[in-house]
NUSEDREN-145912 format. One line per 10 residues: number of its first residue (from 1); their letters; for each residue x, y, z of N, C-alpha, C. Coordinates in nm, 3 decimals, m for minus. Layout:
! residues N
NUM> A> X,Y,Z,X,Y,Z,X,Y,Z | ... $
! end
This chain:
! residues 270
1> MFSVRPLRTT> 13.692,7.682,8.618,13.670,7.826,8.547,13.673,7.819,8.394 | 13.583,7.883,8.337,13.596,7.886,8.182,13.603,8.015,8.152 | 13.666,8.046,8.039,13.659,8.164,7.952,13.553,8.174,7.855 | 13.523,8.297,7.800,13.426,8.315,7.708,13.448,8.252,7.576 | 13.583,8.249,7.538,13.632,8.200,7.411,13.601,8.058,7.388 | 13.623,7.966,7.471,13.596,7.815,7.452,13.448,7.780,7.437 | 13.366,7.866,7.535,13.220,7.856,7.523,13.157,7.891,7.383 | 13.239,8.009,7.318,13.190,8.054,7.202,13.196,7.953,7.093 | 13.319,7.890,7.090,13.385,7.807,7.006,13.284,7.667,7.002 | 13.248,7.634,7.121,13.173,7.508,7.134,13.032,7.539,7.072 $
11> VLAASFVAAV> 12.965,7.651,7.101,12.836,7.684,7.041,12.843,7.676,6.890 | 12.951,7.742,6.859,12.952,7.758,6.696,12.981,7.623,6.629 | 13.068,7.536,6.688,13.067,7.424,6.629,12.955,7.324,6.639 | 12.874,7.342,6.764,12.748,7.243,6.763,12.649,7.312,6.642 | 12.654,7.436,6.622,12.562,7.487,6.529,12.594,7.455,6.393 | 12.734,7.429,6.372,12.790,7.386,6.230,12.746,7.236,6.206 | 12.751,7.164,6.291,12.738,7.007,6.291,12.580,6.999,6.261 | 12.482,7.081,6.333,12.349,7.072,6.317,12.318,7.129,6.166 | 12.373,7.215,6.142,12.340,7.277,6.002,12.376,7.186,5.886 | 12.499,7.110,5.895,12.543,7.023,5.799,12.459,6.909,5.800 $
21> ALGAWTEPAA> 12.400,6.872,5.905,12.301,6.744,5.915,12.179,6.771,5.845 | 12.128,6.902,5.846,12.004,6.934,5.793,12.031,6.983,5.647 | 12.144,6.982,5.606,12.172,7.040,5.474,12.155,7.167,5.433 | 12.159,7.252,5.552,12.114,7.387,5.548,12.257,7.474,5.553 | 12.368,7.417,5.575,12.475,7.506,5.595,12.520,7.598,5.474 | 12.538,7.718,5.465,12.592,7.799,5.378,12.706,7.884,5.405 | 12.807,7.937,5.339,12.912,7.998,5.383,12.853,8.143,5.441 | 12.916,8.155,5.563,12.866,8.294,5.622,12.940,8.413,5.561 | 12.844,8.530,5.548,12.884,8.638,5.483,13.010,8.694,5.533 | 13.042,8.706,5.655,13.155,8.752,5.729,13.175,8.693,5.868 $
31> AAPTPQADKP> 13.311,8.688,5.899,13.333,8.607,6.048,13.273,8.698,6.149 | 13.253,8.631,6.262,13.206,8.712,6.374,13.332,8.754,6.441 | 13.314,8.895,6.493,13.437,8.961,6.575,13.476,8.862,6.671 | 13.608,8.856,6.695,13.673,8.759,6.776,13.711,8.870,6.920 | 13.648,8.802,7.025,13.686,8.886,7.157,13.833,8.895,7.171 | 13.879,9.020,7.212,14.020,9.032,7.228,14.050,9.016,7.368 | 14.168,8.952,7.395,14.211,8.910,7.528,14.227,9.011,7.625 | 14.283,9.137,7.565,14.310,9.244,7.654,14.195,9.328,7.702 | 14.089,9.288,7.662,13.951,9.359,7.701,13.857,9.288,7.820 | 13.808,9.350,7.908,13.752,9.296,8.021,13.612,9.231,7.969 $
41> TVVLVHGAFA> 13.557,9.134,8.024,13.427,9.076,7.989,13.330,9.165,8.033 | 13.232,9.189,7.943,13.107,9.269,8.004,13.010,9.180,8.030 | 12.942,9.188,8.145,12.838,9.112,8.198,12.717,9.191,8.219 | 12.604,9.167,8.131,12.470,9.229,8.135,12.371,9.169,8.219 | 12.293,9.250,8.295,12.194,9.200,8.367,12.066,9.278,8.342 | 11.966,9.214,8.297,11.853,9.279,8.262,11.760,9.311,8.398 | 11.660,9.389,8.388,11.578,9.400,8.493,11.436,9.340,8.478 | 11.340,9.394,8.569,11.201,9.344,8.580,11.139,9.393,8.439 | 11.056,9.298,8.398,10.962,9.331,8.273,11.043,9.344,8.138 | 11.165,9.275,8.144,11.245,9.257,8.021,11.334,9.133,8.033 $
51> DSSSWNGVIS> 11.399,9.117,7.941,11.482,8.994,7.927,11.606,9.019,7.858 | 11.699,8.928,7.835,11.821,8.956,7.787,11.834,9.005,7.653 | 11.715,9.000,7.559,11.714,9.061,7.447,11.705,9.208,7.428 | 11.671,9.268,7.561,11.681,9.415,7.562,11.812,9.472,7.541 | 11.916,9.389,7.549,12.056,9.431,7.541,12.106,9.405,7.377 | 12.031,9.361,7.310,12.062,9.337,7.172,12.156,9.431,7.107 | 12.100,9.572,7.095,12.150,9.664,7.039,12.302,9.702,7.088 | 12.309,9.712,7.229,12.431,9.725,7.306,12.523,9.596,7.280 | 12.473,9.482,7.271,12.568,9.362,7.261,12.637,9.386,7.097 | 12.570,9.426,7.016,12.611,9.433,6.871,12.720,9.532,6.867 $
61> QLLGQGYPVI> 12.717,9.650,6.939,12.827,9.733,6.953,12.963,9.694,7.024 | 12.924,9.629,7.127,13.042,9.570,7.232,13.100,9.465,7.142 | 13.050,9.370,7.087,13.100,9.254,7.007,13.198,9.327,6.891 | 13.139,9.420,6.824,13.195,9.493,6.720,13.321,9.564,6.777 | 13.341,9.581,6.891,13.460,9.657,6.947,13.561,9.535,7.004 | 13.518,9.412,7.008,13.600,9.303,7.051,13.595,9.267,7.193 | 13.468,9.298,7.256,13.455,9.290,7.392,13.407,9.138,7.403 | 13.439,9.061,7.481,13.367,8.941,7.542,13.242,8.973,7.622 | 13.121,8.925,7.567,12.997,8.972,7.638,12.919,8.849,7.694 | 12.863,8.847,7.816,12.773,8.774,7.869,12.644,8.837,7.886 $
71> AVANPLRGVK> 12.528,8.801,7.862,12.403,8.842,7.908,12.336,8.752,7.984 | 12.310,8.771,8.118,12.270,8.683,8.221,12.116,8.682,8.214 | 12.071,8.562,8.218,11.920,8.555,8.252,11.890,8.575,8.405 | 11.831,8.684,8.437,11.814,8.710,8.566,11.665,8.649,8.623 | 11.677,8.585,8.715,11.552,8.506,8.754,11.448,8.597,8.804 | 11.480,8.718,8.857,11.374,8.818,8.902,11.274,8.754,9.012 | 11.349,8.691,9.101,11.295,8.617,9.211,11.326,8.693,9.358 | 11.429,8.753,9.360,11.462,8.820,9.492,11.599,8.859,9.482 | 11.636,8.981,9.537,11.776,9.032,9.528,11.888,8.929,9.567 | 11.882,8.865,9.689,11.987,8.783,9.731,12.005,8.648,9.642 $
81> SDAAQVKAVL> 11.881,8.629,9.609,11.904,8.480,9.529,11.933,8.507,9.386 | 11.886,8.626,9.329,11.921,8.649,9.190,12.072,8.685,9.188 | 12.128,8.758,9.294,12.277,8.796,9.294,12.336,8.654,9.295 | 12.313,8.579,9.387,12.379,8.465,9.385,12.388,8.397,9.263 | 12.287,8.390,9.156,12.306,8.352,9.033,12.402,8.413,8.934 | 12.399,8.533,8.954,12.480,8.619,8.900,12.636,8.614,8.944 | 12.645,8.590,9.055,12.775,8.589,9.126,12.837,8.454,9.068 | 12.769,8.359,9.051,12.818,8.221,8.996,12.867,8.246,8.860 | 12.801,8.318,8.777,12.851,8.352,8.655,12.975,8.444,8.657 | 12.977,8.525,8.735,13.106,8.606,8.757,13.216,8.501,8.797 $
91> DSIDGPIVLV> 13.208,8.425,8.885,13.304,8.331,8.930,13.360,8.239,8.827 | 13.296,8.235,8.732,13.352,8.145,8.631,13.415,8.203,8.511 | 13.436,8.328,8.518,13.493,8.416,8.427,13.638,8.440,8.478 | 13.746,8.445,8.372,13.882,8.469,8.401,13.902,8.604,8.372 | 13.961,8.687,8.452,14.003,8.794,8.418,13.894,8.917,8.469 | 13.931,9.043,8.435,13.855,9.155,8.463,13.704,9.166,8.413 | 13.612,9.231,8.496,13.473,9.218,8.456,13.420,9.371,8.467 | 13.348,9.406,8.372,13.247,9.527,8.389,13.098,9.476,8.390 | 13.044,9.479,8.514,12.927,9.445,8.548,12.810,9.561,8.510 | 12.711,9.523,8.433,12.622,9.630,8.394,12.477,9.567,8.449 $
101> GHSYGGSVIS> 12.395,9.661,8.516,12.254,9.633,8.558,12.157,9.724,8.513 | 12.048,9.687,8.450,11.934,9.752,8.422,11.824,9.761,8.522 | 11.778,9.863,8.552,11.653,9.885,8.653,11.661,9.791,8.792 | 11.584,9.700,8.818,11.600,9.612,8.916,11.733,9.536,8.918 | 11.782,9.514,8.792,11.912,9.469,8.786,12.024,9.530,8.843 | 12.004,9.658,8.883,12.111,9.738,8.940,12.114,9.696,9.079 | 12.007,9.661,9.148,11.995,9.608,9.291,12.074,9.477,9.279 | 12.061,9.404,9.201,12.134,9.268,9.184,12.272,9.274,9.172 | 12.324,9.363,9.077,12.486,9.361,9.052,12.529,9.432,9.176 | 12.471,9.523,9.273,12.520,9.582,9.386,12.549,9.471,9.476 $
111> TAAEGNPDVK> 12.475,9.380,9.478,12.493,9.272,9.564,12.590,9.172,9.515 | 12.577,9.135,9.398,12.668,9.027,9.319,12.813,9.069,9.311 | 12.825,9.188,9.301,12.983,9.221,9.291,13.062,9.259,9.431 | 13.000,9.225,9.527,13.057,9.259,9.661,13.155,9.141,9.693 | 13.265,9.201,9.726,13.401,9.118,9.750,13.451,9.042,9.643 | 13.412,9.071,9.513,13.475,9.012,9.387,13.571,9.095,9.338 | 13.708,9.082,9.344,13.815,9.184,9.302,13.815,9.197,9.147 | 13.755,9.095,9.074,13.773,9.092,8.938,13.661,9.217,8.874 | 13.572,9.234,8.930,13.469,9.328,8.910,13.528,9.487,8.908 | 13.575,9.537,8.806,13.641,9.678,8.792,13.555,9.792,8.795 $
121> ALVYVAGFAP> 13.427,9.772,8.747,13.335,9.884,8.739,13.193,9.823,8.752 | 13.100,9.917,8.781,12.958,9.883,8.789,12.914,9.989,8.690 | 12.802,9.961,8.615,12.745,10.049,8.504,12.608,10.008,8.538 | 12.523,10.123,8.593,12.387,10.140,8.604,12.309,10.212,8.496 | 12.236,10.109,8.436,12.167,10.179,8.298,12.012,10.184,8.346 | 11.967,10.298,8.376,11.833,10.342,8.433,11.800,10.227,8.571 | 11.918,10.226,8.642,11.915,10.104,8.734,11.914,10.151,8.877 | 11.860,10.076,8.964,11.867,10.097,9.120,12.008,10.073,9.171 | 12.058,10.170,9.260,12.183,10.143,9.340,12.159,10.148,9.480 | 12.091,10.069,9.538,12.041,10.092,9.694,12.163,10.070,9.799 $
131> DTGESAGDLA> 12.142,10.149,9.896,12.218,10.143,10.009,12.171,10.018,10.083 | 12.262,9.960,10.183,12.231,9.867,10.270,12.092,9.883,10.344 | 12.013,9.798,10.335,11.882,9.840,10.413,11.771,9.917,10.325 | 11.798,9.936,10.197,11.696,10.007,10.108,11.658,9.895,10.009 | 11.535,9.909,9.952,11.502,9.839,9.850,11.473,9.909,9.716 | 11.432,9.853,9.617,11.404,9.928,9.490,11.268,9.999,9.514 | 11.198,9.946,9.576,11.054,10.022,9.604,11.069,10.145,9.685 | 11.187,10.145,9.788,11.192,10.271,9.869,11.253,10.359,9.771 | 11.350,10.336,9.690,11.400,10.432,9.611,11.319,10.490,9.499 | 11.225,10.411,9.452,11.130,10.469,9.331,11.053,10.549,9.410 $
141> AKFPGGTLGQ> 10.994,10.534,9.545,10.897,10.623,9.587,10.968,10.739,9.662 | 11.104,10.750,9.644,11.175,10.856,9.738,11.160,10.987,9.672 | 11.121,11.003,9.526,11.116,11.127,9.462,10.984,11.116,9.382 | 10.917,11.206,9.362,10.793,11.224,9.265,10.818,11.196,9.117 | 10.690,11.147,9.071,10.730,11.121,8.914,10.717,10.987,8.872 | 10.727,10.901,8.937,10.704,10.761,8.892,10.578,10.711,8.887 | 10.539,10.640,8.775,10.402,10.603,8.762,10.383,10.450,8.728 | 10.473,10.378,8.768,10.474,10.241,8.758,10.364,10.159,8.823 | 10.324,10.191,8.943,10.232,10.126,9.011,10.082,10.156,8.938 | 10.058,10.270,8.886,9.938,10.275,8.816,9.924,10.189,8.671 $
151> ALAPPVAVPG> 10.051,10.148,8.637,10.044,10.066,8.507,10.050,9.920,8.527 | 10.083,9.876,8.650,10.085,9.729,8.678,9.943,9.662,8.670 | 9.930,9.537,8.623,9.813,9.450,8.645,9.803,9.386,8.767 | 9.689,9.357,8.798,9.679,9.269,8.925,9.773,9.174,8.959 | 9.835,9.151,9.082,9.928,9.076,9.085,9.882,8.925,9.052 | 9.969,8.839,9.026,9.939,8.702,8.969,9.995,8.619,9.080 | 9.899,8.525,9.141,9.942,8.418,9.253,10.029,8.328,9.181 | 10.154,8.318,9.244,10.210,8.197,9.207,10.271,8.126,9.341 | 10.324,7.996,9.315,10.358,7.946,9.453,10.482,8.027,9.515 | 10.439,8.058,9.656,10.535,8.132,9.746,10.520,8.292,9.716 $
161> GSDLYIQPDR> 10.421,8.334,9.665,10.404,8.463,9.636,10.327,8.517,9.534 | 10.364,8.627,9.475,10.293,8.682,9.362,10.379,8.759,9.277 | 10.361,8.756,9.131,10.407,8.818,9.032,10.367,8.938,8.981 | 10.438,9.054,8.929,10.401,9.159,8.882,10.419,9.169,8.727 | 10.325,9.228,8.647,10.338,9.255,8.511,10.294,9.391,8.493 | 10.338,9.438,8.361,10.281,9.580,8.326,10.169,9.539,8.232 | 10.053,9.622,8.255,9.952,9.594,8.169,10.001,9.610,8.012 | 9.968,9.538,7.921,10.011,9.537,7.794,9.974,9.675,7.729 | 9.854,9.721,7.734,9.808,9.845,7.700,9.861,9.957,7.742 | 9.940,9.935,7.858,9.994,10.067,7.927,10.163,10.051,7.909 $
171> FHDQFAADVP> 10.203,9.950,7.846,10.363,9.897,7.845,10.425,10.021,7.782 | 10.363,10.062,7.642,10.454,10.142,7.569,10.467,10.277,7.622 | 10.369,10.335,7.687,10.384,10.469,7.752,10.451,10.458,7.882 | 10.441,10.361,7.943,10.516,10.354,8.075,10.658,10.319,8.089 | 10.675,10.214,7.990,10.814,10.155,7.989,10.917,10.178,7.875 | 10.834,10.213,7.759,10.919,10.219,7.624,10.869,10.305,7.547 | 10.837,10.444,7.585,10.778,10.531,7.520,10.839,10.570,7.385 | 10.984,10.575,7.377,11.060,10.609,7.269,11.116,10.498,7.193 | 11.044,10.397,7.211,11.054,10.271,7.121,10.942,10.264,7.025 | 10.965,10.224,6.898,10.866,10.212,6.805,10.745,10.120,6.848 $
181> AEQSAQMAVG> 10.614,10.150,6.824,10.515,10.101,6.872,10.517,9.926,6.864 | 10.548,9.908,6.733,10.547,9.744,6.700,10.642,9.687,6.781 | 10.763,9.733,6.784,10.869,9.670,6.893,10.812,9.674,7.036 | 10.770,9.766,7.077,10.717,9.798,7.219,10.610,9.684,7.246 | 10.516,9.662,7.146,10.413,9.558,7.149,10.476,9.426,7.176 | 10.579,9.389,7.093,10.651,9.268,7.106,10.713,9.265,7.247 | 10.779,9.351,7.302,10.827,9.359,7.434,10.738,9.342,7.548 | 10.619,9.389,7.535,10.501,9.373,7.615,10.474,9.225,7.616 | 10.445,9.159,7.510,10.414,9.026,7.516,10.514,8.948,7.581 | 10.640,8.970,7.558,10.756,8.892,7.605,10.816,8.915,7.737 $
191> QRPVAEAALA> 10.730,9.023,7.807,10.790,9.080,7.934,10.809,8.964,8.039 | 10.906,8.964,8.116,10.923,8.865,8.230,10.882,8.940,8.362 | 10.812,8.859,8.437,10.748,8.917,8.569,10.856,8.934,8.662 | 10.828,8.993,8.766,10.913,9.026,8.875,10.836,8.977,8.981 | 10.891,8.900,9.095,10.833,8.873,9.224,10.804,8.986,9.279 | 10.683,9.015,9.358,10.654,9.133,9.415,10.730,9.149,9.537 | 10.764,9.045,9.598,10.887,9.063,9.724,11.000,9.094,9.679 | 11.046,9.084,9.548,11.186,9.131,9.517,11.189,9.267,9.511 | 11.097,9.356,9.476,11.098,9.493,9.481,11.105,9.544,9.627 | 11.040,9.473,9.712,11.065,9.525,9.872,11.176,9.474,9.951 $
201> EKAEAAAWKT> 11.234,9.375,9.883,11.356,9.327,9.945,11.468,9.423,9.994 | 11.518,9.416,10.108,11.614,9.536,10.144,11.750,9.456,10.090 | 11.843,9.546,10.059,11.966,9.516,10.001,12.061,9.491,10.129 | 12.130,9.394,10.117,12.247,9.357,10.234,12.388,9.398,10.202 | 12.408,9.445,10.074,12.542,9.484,10.019,12.525,9.614,9.915 | 12.625,9.686,9.910,12.616,9.797,9.826,12.759,9.805,9.763 | 12.790,9.725,9.662,12.935,9.731,9.613,12.964,9.867,9.568 | 12.878,9.934,9.515,12.922,10.092,9.464,12.995,10.159,9.555 | 13.001,10.126,9.678,13.080,10.202,9.782,13.229,10.178,9.752 | 13.262,10.068,9.692,13.406,10.023,9.677,13.451,10.015,9.541 $
211> VPSYFVYGSA> 13.353,10.000,9.461,13.390,9.972,9.301,13.339,10.097,9.229 | 13.419,10.139,9.136,13.392,10.269,9.049,13.249,10.245,8.995 | 13.173,10.351,8.995,13.041,10.333,8.926,13.027,10.423,8.814 | 12.915,10.383,8.720,12.867,10.494,8.608,12.736,10.457,8.594 | 12.667,10.578,8.544,12.515,10.577,8.553,12.487,10.646,8.414 | 12.391,10.598,8.347,12.321,10.652,8.239,12.165,10.613,8.254 | 12.094,10.712,8.218,11.927,10.718,8.219,11.873,10.830,8.142 | 11.731,10.803,8.111,11.674,10.894,8.027,11.583,10.990,8.117 | 11.593,11.124,8.066,11.521,11.217,8.134,11.375,11.195,8.149 | 11.308,11.106,8.061,11.165,11.078,8.051,11.137,10.938,8.124 $
221> DKNIPAAAQD> 11.220,10.886,8.211,11.197,10.770,8.260,11.067,10.779,8.355 | 10.982,10.697,8.340,10.859,10.675,8.425,10.852,10.560,8.541 | 10.949,10.484,8.524,10.975,10.378,8.623,11.050,10.427,8.745 | 11.153,10.496,8.709,11.260,10.534,8.824,11.279,10.698,8.793 | 11.217,10.782,8.870,11.224,10.925,8.813,11.370,10.974,8.823 | 11.378,11.047,8.719,11.506,11.105,8.697,11.585,11.166,8.810 | 11.506,11.212,8.900,11.550,11.272,9.038,11.625,11.174,9.126 | 11.555,11.056,9.116,11.601,10.945,9.205,11.740,10.899,9.150 | 11.738,10.872,9.008,11.867,10.835,8.953,11.982,10.938,8.976 | 11.948,11.057,8.975,12.054,11.170,9.003,12.085,11.166,9.124 $
231> FMAKRANAKQ> 12.020,11.128,9.229,12.042,11.125,9.394,12.139,10.993,9.399 | 12.110,10.880,9.339,12.181,10.760,9.340,12.339,10.775,9.269 | 12.317,10.845,9.169,12.463,10.868,9.113,12.544,10.958,9.184 | 12.483,11.063,9.241,12.577,11.147,9.317,12.613,11.078,9.444 | 12.531,11.013,9.506,12.542,10.940,9.639,12.671,10.832,9.614 | 12.668,10.772,9.501,12.780,10.670,9.453,12.908,10.741,9.429 | 12.913,10.873,9.419,13.026,10.935,9.369,13.050,10.873,9.229 | 12.951,10.875,9.129,12.983,10.824,9.013,13.104,10.884,8.926 | 13.162,10.808,8.850,13.287,10.835,8.776,13.227,10.918,8.656 | 13.104,10.892,8.593,13.058,10.957,8.493,12.911,10.932,8.500 $
241> TVVVDGASHV> 12.834,11.029,8.467,12.675,11.005,8.455,12.642,11.069,8.327 | 12.561,11.001,8.266,12.499,11.039,8.109,12.342,11.055,8.133 | 12.301,11.157,8.107,12.153,11.180,8.084,12.102,11.191,7.939 | 12.024,11.107,7.888,11.984,11.096,7.761,11.831,11.175,7.751 | 11.852,11.299,7.689,11.724,11.373,7.684,11.604,11.296,7.614 | 11.501,11.293,7.699,11.379,11.228,7.631,11.367,11.089,7.642 | 11.483,11.020,7.678,11.468,10.865,7.680,11.392,10.800,7.787 | 11.335,10.695,7.738,11.251,10.607,7.833,11.331,10.524,7.939 | 11.252,10.438,7.997,11.323,10.365,8.117,11.420,10.237,8.033 | 11.390,10.214,7.910,11.463,10.120,7.826,11.560,10.186,7.733 $
251> VMVSHPDAVA> 11.648,10.280,7.798,11.740,10.359,7.745,11.830,10.280,7.650 | 11.848,10.162,7.705,11.969,10.064,7.616,11.885,10.013,7.494 | 11.766,10.002,7.488,11.689,9.975,7.362,11.685,10.095,7.271 | 11.643,10.207,7.329,11.634,10.321,7.240,11.753,10.398,7.202 | 11.855,10.390,7.287,11.979,10.462,7.262,12.093,10.364,7.304 | 12.111,10.254,7.235,12.217,10.140,7.255,12.372,10.218,7.237 | 12.353,10.307,7.135,12.502,10.378,7.118,12.540,10.452,7.256 | 12.461,10.519,7.316,12.494,10.596,7.440,12.540,10.500,7.564 | 12.463,10.398,7.557,12.478,10.296,7.666,12.608,10.209,7.634 | 12.644,10.172,7.527,12.768,10.106,7.485,12.871,10.192,7.486 $
261> KLIQDAASAS> 12.867,10.331,7.447,12.983,10.405,7.492,13.012,10.427,7.635 | 12.919,10.434,7.719,12.954,10.447,7.854,13.019,10.330,7.920 | 12.970,10.202,7.872,13.022,10.096,7.910,13.178,10.067,7.859 | 13.196,10.107,7.748,13.331,10.111,7.688,13.434,10.220,7.766 | 13.388,10.328,7.813,13.438,10.404,7.907,13.483,10.364,8.027 | 13.385,10.298,8.080,13.410,10.216,8.219,13.500,10.106,8.203 | 13.507,10.048,8.095,13.597,9.927,8.055,13.748,9.989,8.045 | 13.751,10.095,7.972,13.890,10.152,7.944,13.946,10.222,8.076 | 13.855,10.260,8.168,13.918,10.318,8.268,13.949,10.206,8.381 | 13.898,10.099,8.370,13.929,9.998,8.474,14.064,9.923,8.457 $
! end
């Protein structure tokens, strides 16, 4: 089992050696915040059509408050297999954990947290919280207002199935309407595809039934209708629900302060 602190130290030491070897080392302007031992580790799981960089604004705020943070690279291949990857990360962490999932990542954390007593809270950021036997696709279609299907490019055949992407020229309006156009264009180019089968895979666990949950989403989300997110939050008996007026599906990018605040609330209550 490792803690976040030795890993961080190893990475910084390796960076120092490389910089000295290249003659590029300069004195840092300020020391990086040191994670505080009394705070839970925050584990962030991105969703489809995104990557771990979508958490950057949230990470900056959490690190500034002394939280150890890990942003997991979600494979986006299938709920069960992706959850196994996240579970392996959780099992490597000493101490309490606040597990956060965006979009499809919500389905993943709902499974990954099952049976892990160190996970003290689940935070759904515009995220799916399926019950057993439900898929992300089922929940997205449960209420009107979602337009993702119309924005998808034709599926791309890959070994074992097909991958889904959002059409680049539809990405801003569909996925990130309240993000600056230049930044959204970069996100569109760097989007990671989700396996088509992953969105149809039925959940086999629903950790939100036993772990306290928190929800934050935007009122203008076009991927998961606000009505669906309200339904999931109420069904989970969420401890706190934050609705960001006018926010898009990537509320953690456009409103990192609101998302970081909810994560800290969950951490404080755990």
